[in-house]
KEKE-3310 file (N, C-alpha, C; in steps of 0.2 Angstrom, whole numbers, plus 5000, padded with zeros to 4 digits):
npx = (5280:5271:5261:5257:5252:5242:5233:5230:5222:5211:5206:5202:5191:5182:5179:5173:5162:5155:5152:5144:5133:5129:5125:5114:5105:5103:5096:5085:5079:5076:5067:5057:5053:5048:5036:5030:5028:5019:5008:5004:5001:4990:4981:4979:4974:4961:4955:4953:4941:4926:4912:4901:4905:4907:4894:4889:4897:4892:4879:4881:4887:4878:4869:4876:4882:4870:4866:4877:4877:4865:4866:4876:4871:4865:4853:4845:4829:4826:4822:4834:4832:4820:4804:4799:4784:4772:4759:4742:4736:4749:4758:4771:4773:4780:4786:4791:4789:4792:4806:4808:4802:4810:4822:4817:4816:4829:4831:4839:4838:4834:4818:4821:4833:4827:4818:4828:4833:4822:4823:4835:4834:4824:4823:4826:4815:4804:4807:4805:4791:4785:4787:4782:4778:4782:4793:4801:4807:4822:4830:4841:4835:4836:4843:4845:4855:4869:4875:4879:4873:4877:4889:4896:4899:4900:4902:4904:4906:4917:4917:4914:4923:4928:4935:4936:4929:4920:4913:4902:4895:4884:4881:4886:4900:4904:4917:4921:4926:4926:4930:4938:4941:4955:4961:4972:4973:4967:4959:4956:4943:4944:4936:4928:4917:4905:4895:4881:4876:4863:4854:4838:4823:4828:4837:4850:4852:4854:4855:4860:4870:4885:4895:4913)
npy = (4753:4742:4749:4757:4748:4743:4754:4756:4744:4747:4758:4752:4743:4753:4759:4749:4746:4758:4758:4746:4751:4762:4754:4747:4757:4762:4751:4751:4763:4760:4750:4757:4766:4756:4752:4764:4767:4756:4758:4770:4767:4759:4767:4776:4767:4765:4778:4778:4774:4777:4789:4781:4768:4769:4770:4758:4750:4753:4749:4735:4730:4733:4722:4712:4720:4723:4710:4705:4714:4711:4698:4698:4703:4697:4700:4704:4705:4705:4696:4685:4676:4664:4663:4653:4647:4642:4631:4625:4611:4606:4609:4616:4632:4640:4656:4667:4681:4691:4691:4695:4707:4715:4715:4723:4735:4739:4744:4741:4728:4716:4708:4697:4692:4689:4679:4669:4667:4660:4648:4643:4640:4631:4616:4615:4623:4615:4603:4607:4611:4599:4594:4591:4604:4603:4594:4601:4612:4617:4609:4606:4604:4591:4595:4608:4623:4622:4633:4651:4656:4666:4672:4661:4655:4651:4660:4677:4690:4703:4712:4718:4719:4727:4719:4719:4727:4727:4729:4719:4714:4723:4721:4723:4717:4713:4709:4702:4700:4694:4699:4697:4707:4708:4716:4727:4721:4713:4698:4689:4680:4664:4663:4670:4680:4684:4697:4702:4716:4725:4736:4741:4748:4760:4760:4754:4737:4723:4707:4695:4683:4675:4662:4659)
npz = (4952:4954:4960:4949:4940:4947:4948:4934:4932:4941:4934:4922:4927:4932:4920:4912:4920:4919:4905:4905:4913:4905:4894:4900:4902:4889:4884:4892:4889:4875:4877:4883:4873:4864:4871:4872:4859:4855:4863:4858:4844:4848:4853:4842:4833:4840:4838:4824:4820:4811:4812:4808:4811:4824:4829:4825:4833:4845:4844:4842:4853:4863:4867:4874:4884:4891:4895:4902:4913:4920:4922:4931:4942:4955:4962:4952:4943:4930:4916:4907:4897:4892:4902:4915:4922:4934:4929:4927:4936:4940:4929:4917:4911:4898:4893:4882:4881:4891:4892:4878:4878:4887:4879:4868:4873:4873:4860:4850:4845:4834:4826:4820:4827:4839:4835:4831:4844:4850:4842:4845:4859:4858:4860:4874:4879:4874:4882:4895:4895:4895:4907:4924:4936:4949:4947:4939:4947:4954:4946:4932:4917:4904:4888:4891:4894:4905:4909:4907:4892:4883:4888:4889:4901:4919:4928:4934:4922:4917:4906:4888:4873:4858:4844:4830:4816:4801:4785:4776:4762:4763:4776:4793:4802:4817:4827:4843:4860:4876:4894:4910:4924:4935:4948:4940:4929:4913:4910:4896:4888:4881:4870:4855:4847:4834:4829:4820:4812:4805:4794:4797:4793:4792:4803:4813:4818:4829:4821:4822:4832:4833:4840:4838)
capx = (5278:5265:5255:5255:5248:5235:5229:5227:5217:5206:5203:5199:5186:5178:5177:5169:5156:5151:5149:5138:5127:5126:5121:5108:5101:5100:5091:5079:5076:5073:5061:5052:5051:5044:5030:5026:5025:5014:5002:5002:4997:4984:4977:4978:4969:4955:4953:4952:4934:4922:4907:4896:4908:4906:4887:4889:4900:4888:4873:4883:4889:4873:4866:4881:4882:4864:4866:4883:4874:4859:4869:4881:4867:4861:4846:4841:4823:4825:4824:4839:4829:4812:4802:4794:4780:4768:4752:4736:4738:4756:4762:4775:4771:4785:4784:4796:4788:4795:4813:4808:4800:4817:4826:4814:4818:4836:4831:4844:4838:4829:4814:4824:4837:4823:4816:4834:4833:4817:4825:4841:4832:4818:4823:4825:4808:4799:4808:4802:4784:4782:4788:4778:4781:4786:4799:4806:4810:4828:4834:4843:4832:4839:4843:4845:4862:4871:4880:4876:4875:4879:4895:4899:4902:4895:4904:4903:4910:4917:4915:4915:4927:4928:4941:4937:4923:4920:4906:4902:4888:4879:4880:4891:4902:4908:4921:4922:4928:4924:4936:4937:4946:4958:4966:4973:4974:4962:4960:4952:4940:4946:4930:4926:4911:4904:4889:4879:4872:4859:4849:4831:4819:4833:4839:4854:4849:4857:4851:4863:4876:4888:4902:4917)
capy = (4749:4738:4754:4759:4742:4743:4760:4754:4739:4750:4762:4747:4741:4758:4760:4743:4747:4764:4756:4742:4756:4765:4749:4745:4763:4762:4745:4753:4768:4757:4746:4762:4768:4752:4752:4770:4766:4751:4762:4776:4763:4756:4773:4777:4762:4766:4784:4777:4772:4782:4790:4776:4763:4770:4769:4751:4747:4755:4744:4728:4728:4733:4716:4709:4725:4722:4703:4705:4719:4708:4691:4698:4706:4692:4703:4707:4701:4705:4689:4685:4670:4663:4663:4647:4648:4636:4631:4621:4604:4605:4609:4621:4636:4643:4662:4672:4688:4695:4692:4698:4714:4718:4716:4728:4741:4742:4748:4738:4721:4715:4703:4691:4690:4686:4672:4665:4665:4655:4642:4641:4637:4627:4610:4616:4625:4609:4598:4610:4612:4593:4592:4594:4609:4600:4590:4606:4616:4615:4605:4608:4599:4590:4600:4615:4625:4623:4639:4657:4655:4672:4673:4655:4655:4650:4665:4684:4693:4710:4716:4715:4723:4726:4717:4721:4729:4728:4729:4713:4713:4728:4719:4724:4711:4715:4703:4704:4696:4695:4698:4698:4711:4706:4722:4732:4716:4710:4692:4688:4674:4661:4662:4676:4679:4689:4700:4705:4722:4727:4742:4739:4754:4767:4760:4749:4733:4716:4702:4688:4683:4668:4661:4656)
capz = (4946:4956:4960:4942:4937:4951:4946:4927:4933:4944:4929:4918:4930:4932:4913:4911:4924:4915:4899:4907:4915:4898:4890:4903:4901:4882:4883:4896:4885:4870:4879:4885:4867:4860:4874:4870:4852:4855:4866:4853:4839:4850:4853:4835:4830:4842:4835:4817:4819:4808:4815:4807:4814:4831:4829:4824:4838:4850:4843:4842:4860:4868:4870:4879:4890:4895:4897:4908:4919:4923:4925:4936:4947:4958:4964:4946:4941:4923:4913:4902:4894:4892:4909:4917:4928:4936:4926:4929:4936:4941:4923:4917:4906:4895:4890:4879:4880:4896:4889:4872:4880:4888:4872:4863:4876:4871:4854:4845:4844:4828:4827:4817:4832:4844:4832:4832:4851:4851:4839:4849:4865:4857:4863:4881:4880:4874:4887:4901:4894:4896:4913:4930:4939:4955:4944:4936:4952:4957:4942:4925:4913:4898:4882:4893:4895:4912:4910:4904:4885:4880:4890:4890:4908:4925:4933:4932:4917:4918:4901:4881:4870:4850:4841:4823:4813:4794:4781:4771:4758:4766:4783:4797:4806:4823:4831:4850:4865:4883:4898:4917:4927:4941:4949:4935:4923:4910:4907:4890:4887:4874:4865:4852:4843:4828:4828:4813:4812:4798:4794:4796:4793:4793:4810:4814:4823:4829:4818:4823:4836:4833:4844:4833)
cpx = (5271:5260:5253:5250:5241:5231:5226:5222:5211:5202:5199:5192:5180:5175:5172:5162:5151:5148:5143:5132:5124:5122:5114:5103:5098:5095:5084:5075:5073:5067:5055:5048:5046:5037:5026:5023:5019:5007:5000:4998:4991:4979:4975:4973:4962:4951:4952:4945:4930:4916:4901:4899:4907:4899:4886:4891:4895:4882:4875:4884:4884:4869:4870:4882:4876:4864:4871:4879:4870:4861:4873:4877:4863:4854:4842:4835:4822:4827:4829:4837:4822:4810:4798:4791:4775:4761:4747:4739:4746:4760:4767:4773:4778:4783:4790:4796:4791:4802:4813:4806:4806:4821:4824:4816:4825:4836:4836:4844:4832:4824:4817:4830:4833:4820:4822:4835:4828:4820:4831:4839:4825:4818:4823:4819:4803:4800:4804:4794:4780:4783:4782:4782:4785:4792:4804:4810:4816:4832:4836:4841:4837:4838:4844:4853:4863:4875:4876:4878:4879:4886:4899:4903:4897:4897:4902:4908:4911:4915:4915:4919:4927:4934:4942:4930:4924:4913:4907:4895:4883:4878:4887:4893:4906:4911:4922:4924:4927:4930:4933:4942:4948:4963:4966:4974:4968:4963:4955:4949:4943:4942:4930:4920:4910:4896:4887:4875:4869:4855:4842:4826:4823:4837:4844:4852:4854:4853:4853:4869:4879:4894:4906:4919)
cpy = (4745:4743:4756:4753:4742:4748:4759:4749:4742:4755:4758:4745:4746:4760:4755:4744:4753:4762:4751:4746:4759:4761:4748:4751:4763:4757:4748:4758:4765:4754:4751:4765:4764:4751:4758:4770:4761:4755:4767:4772:4761:4762:4776:4773:4763:4773:4783:4775:4778:4783:4784:4770:4763:4769:4762:4748:4747:4750:4737:4726:4729:4728:4713:4714:4724:4715:4702:4709:4714:4701:4692:4700:4700:4694:4705:4702:4702:4699:4690:4679:4669:4662:4656:4648:4642:4637:4627:4614:4602:4605:4616:4625:4640:4649:4666:4679:4692:4696:4696:4706:4718:4719:4722:4735:4744:4746:4746:4731:4719:4709:4696:4688:4686:4679:4667:4662:4659:4648:4639:4638:4632:4620:4610:4618:4619:4604:4601:4610:4604:4590:4595:4599:4607:4597:4596:4610:4613:4611:4609:4603:4597:4594:4607:4616:4625:4628:4645:4657:4661:4675:4667:4653:4653:4656:4672:4685:4701:4714:4713:4721:4722:4724:4719:4723:4730:4727:4724:4713:4717:4726:4721:4718:4714:4709:4706:4698:4698:4695:4699:4702:4709:4712:4726:4727:4714:4703:4690:4681:4671:4661:4669:4675:4685:4691:4704:4710:4724:4733:4740:4746:4760:4766:4754:4744:4726:4711:4695:4689:4676:4668:4658:4650)
cpz = (4948:4957:4954:4939:4940:4949:4938:4928:4936:4938:4924:4920:4930:4925:4911:4914:4921:4909:4900:4909:4909:4894:4893:4902:4894:4881:4886:4892:4878:4871:4880:4878:4863:4864:4872:4863:4851:4858:4861:4847:4842:4851:4846:4832:4833:4839:4828:4815:4816:4812:4814:4811:4822:4833:4829:4830:4845:4850:4844:4849:4865:4871:4875:4885:4895:4898:4903:4914:4923:4926:4931:4942:4950:4961:4958:4944:4934:4919:4907:4897:4895:4900:4909:4923:4928:4932:4929:4930:4936:4935:4923:4911:4904:4891:4888:4880:4885:4894:4883:4873:4882:4883:4868:4867:4875:4864:4848:4843:4839:4829:4825:4822:4837:4841:4832:4839:4853:4848:4843:4856:4864:4860:4871:4883:4880:4879:4893:4901:4895:4903:4918:4933:4945:4953:4942:4941:4955:4952:4935:4921:4907:4892:4884:4895:4903:4913:4906:4896:4882:4883:4891:4896:4914:4930:4931:4926:4917:4913:4893:4878:4862:4849:4834:4821:4806:4791:4775:4768:4761:4773:4787:4801:4811:4827:4838:4854:4871:4888:4905:4920:4934:4943:4943:4928:4920:4908:4902:4889:4880:4869:4862:4848:4838:4828:4822:4815:4805:4799:4792:4798:4796:4800:4811:4819:4823:4826:4819:4827:4835:4837:4838:4836)
residu = (MET:ASN:LYS:LEU:ILE:GLY:LEU:LEU:ILE:LEU:LEU:THR:ILE:ILE:ASN:CYS:ALA:ASP:ASN:LYS:LYS:ASN:GLY:THR:GLU:SER:ILE:SER:LYS:SER:THR:GLU:LYS:ILE:ILE:GLU:LYS:ALA:ASN:SER:GLU:SER:ASN:THR:LYS:LYS:LYS:GLU:LEU:THR:GLU:THR:GLU:LYS:GLU:ILE:GLU:SER:VAL:ALA:LEU:SER:PHE:HIS:LYS:TRP:TYR:ILE:LYS:ASN:THR:ASN:ASP:ILE:LYS:SER:GLU:ILE:PRO:ILE:ASP:PHE:VAL:VAL:THR:GLU:GLY:LYS:ASN:ASP:SER:CYS:LEU:VAL:ASP:TYR:GLU:PRO:TYR:PHE:ASN:GLU:LEU:ARG:LYS:LEU:GLY:THR:ILE:SER:ASN:SER:PHE:MET:GLU:LYS:GLU:LYS:GLU:ARG:THR:LYS:SER:CYS:ALA:GLU:THR:ILE:SER:LYS:MET:LYS:TRP:SER:GLU:TYR:ILE:GLY:VAL:ILE:PRO:GLU:ASN:CYS:ASP:GLU:TYR:LEU:PHE:TRP:THR:ARG:SER:GLN:GLU:GLU:THR:SER:GLY:ILE:GLU:LEU:MET:ASP:ILE:LYS:LEU:GLU:ASN:ASN:ASN:TRP:LYS:VAL:LYS:PHE:HIS:LEU:PHE:ASN:THR:PHE:GLY:ASN:GLU:LYS:ASN:TYR:SER:PRO:TYR:THR:GLY:ILE:ILE:THR:VAL:GLU:LYS:GLU:SER:GLU:LYS:TYR:MET:ILE:THR:ASN:ILE:ASN:TRP:ASN)
# end
């Protein structure tokens, strides 16, 4: 009798273990399906861009790709802002042309964006132009950014990604965010921005970039 009871208990334990194993496998398979579905939806979303939207994306992200490449390279001599040189009698000369010439080479930057860059940096440029060269060297003047404005960081940035793209009043609005890569992981910046792309002389050009 005792042997029979023991056998029944053993069979019950084995049955419970099998059920638990099957349940775990079922949960694991369900999780895998959810991940596969998410990846599939993500890939589908990327493929949904029209040819025009792909062109807009390429134009919109071109400035930041250029900016990130040159700010990450400590040996780069390409200006990513106005250039300050020594003038007569220990004065400072502010020159935007070297920076703007580099932007023109991209073929995606409008004159209106460059004018906005002048306006954005006007206070800093005016402060520097009133300084002596000997005072300017090695300091961050008043009214000037202490960080890289277009990445909102003092450190390197790995890249830029498209978040959304839409047409508003004949202008394209491209939402983006920046990221840093650590191993296989991407850490996204808390800041997002909107790039405005317009058609000028039958060519798409960046006319404005705003941080949200």
